[in-house]
C-alpha positions in Angstrom: 12.6 -59.5 -19.4 14.0 -63.0 -19.6 11.7 -66.0 -20.2 11.1 -67.9 -17.0 10.6 -71.5 -16.2 7.0 -72.6 -16.0 6.8 -72.5 -12.1 7.8 -68.8 -12.0 6.1 -65.6 -13.2 6.8 -61.9 -13.2 4.8 -59.4 -11.3 5.5 -55.6 -11.2 5.1 -53.9 -7.9 3.9 -50.6 -9.3 1.3 -49.6 -11.9 3.8 -48.3 -14.4 5.6 -51.7 -14.7 8.5 -50.7 -12.5 10.1 -53.0 -9.8 9.5 -56.4 -11.4 9.8 -59.4 -9.1 9.7 -63.1 -9.8 7.2 -65.1 -7.9 6.5 -68.9 -7.7 3.3 -69.9 -9.4 2.5 -72.5 -6.7 1.4 -69.8 -4.3 -2.4 -69.7 -3.8 -4.2 -66.4 -4.2 -4.2 -65.3 -0.5 -0.4 -66.2 -0.2 0.3 -64.3 -3.5 -1.6 -61.2 -2.3 0.1 -61.3 1.1 3.5 -61.5 -0.5 2.7 -58.6 -2.9 1.5 -56.5 0.0 4.8 -57.1 1.9 6.9 -56.4 -1.1 5.1 -53.2 -2.0 5.3 -52.0 1.6 9.1 -52.5 1.6 10.1 -51.4 -1.9 12.3 -48.7 -0.5 14.7 -51.3 0.9 15.0 -53.4 -2.2 17.6 -52.8 -4.8 17.9 -54.1 -8.4 21.5 -53.2 -8.6 24.2 -52.4 -6.0 23.8 -48.7 -6.9 20.1 -48.9 -5.8 21.0 -50.0 -2.2 21.4 -46.8 -0.3 23.9 -46.6 2.5 25.8 -49.8 1.7 29.3 -49.6 0.5 29.5 -51.6 -2.8 32.7 -53.3 -1.6 30.6 -55.0 1.1 28.3 -56.5 -1.6 30.9 -57.4 -4.2 33.3 -60.2 -4.0 35.5 -61.2 -6.9 37.5 -64.4 -6.9 40.7 -64.6 -8.8 40.8 -67.0 -11.8 42.1 -70.4 -11.0 43.0 -73.3 -13.2 41.0 -76.5 -12.7 41.8 -80.0 -13.7 39.7 -81.1 -16.7 37.3 -83.2 -14.6 36.6 -80.2 -12.3 36.2 -77.9 -15.4 33.3 -80.0 -16.6 31.7 -80.0 -13.1 32.1 -76.2 -12.9 30.7 -75.6 -16.4 27.6 -77.6 -15.6 27.1 -75.8 -12.3 27.5 -72.4 -13.9 25.1 -73.4 -16.7 22.5 -74.5 -14.2 22.8 -71.2 -12.3 22.4 -69.2 -15.6 19.5 -71.4 -16.6 17.7 -70.6 -13.3 18.2 -66.9 -14.0 20.8 -66.1 -11.3 22.4 -62.8 -12.0 25.1 -63.1 -9.5 27.5 -64.6 -12.1 29.1 -62.3 -14.6 31.6 -63.2 -17.2 35.2 -61.9 -16.9 36.3 -60.1 -20.0 40.0 -60.4 -20.6 41.7 -57.2 -21.7 
């Protein structure tokens, strides 16, 4: 698993280290336990990839934007924004591989 920022931690929802979730460390013990109870109760509706979500057409979940040219100033802004998302661990961004 990826290293996390100091205010986040991993917790697995099953005893065999399946279904990892990321939880804020600022939760107190009762809040933490309540959150885990809710997540464990509803693991059947969570998906770790689009293939895991049963009954939903992947085309509903996926949206691909065409590549666009940006002026140099906007390129820098976009690079910083994408870098911040990647640093936070967002997995919604995937690189486009040119063929």
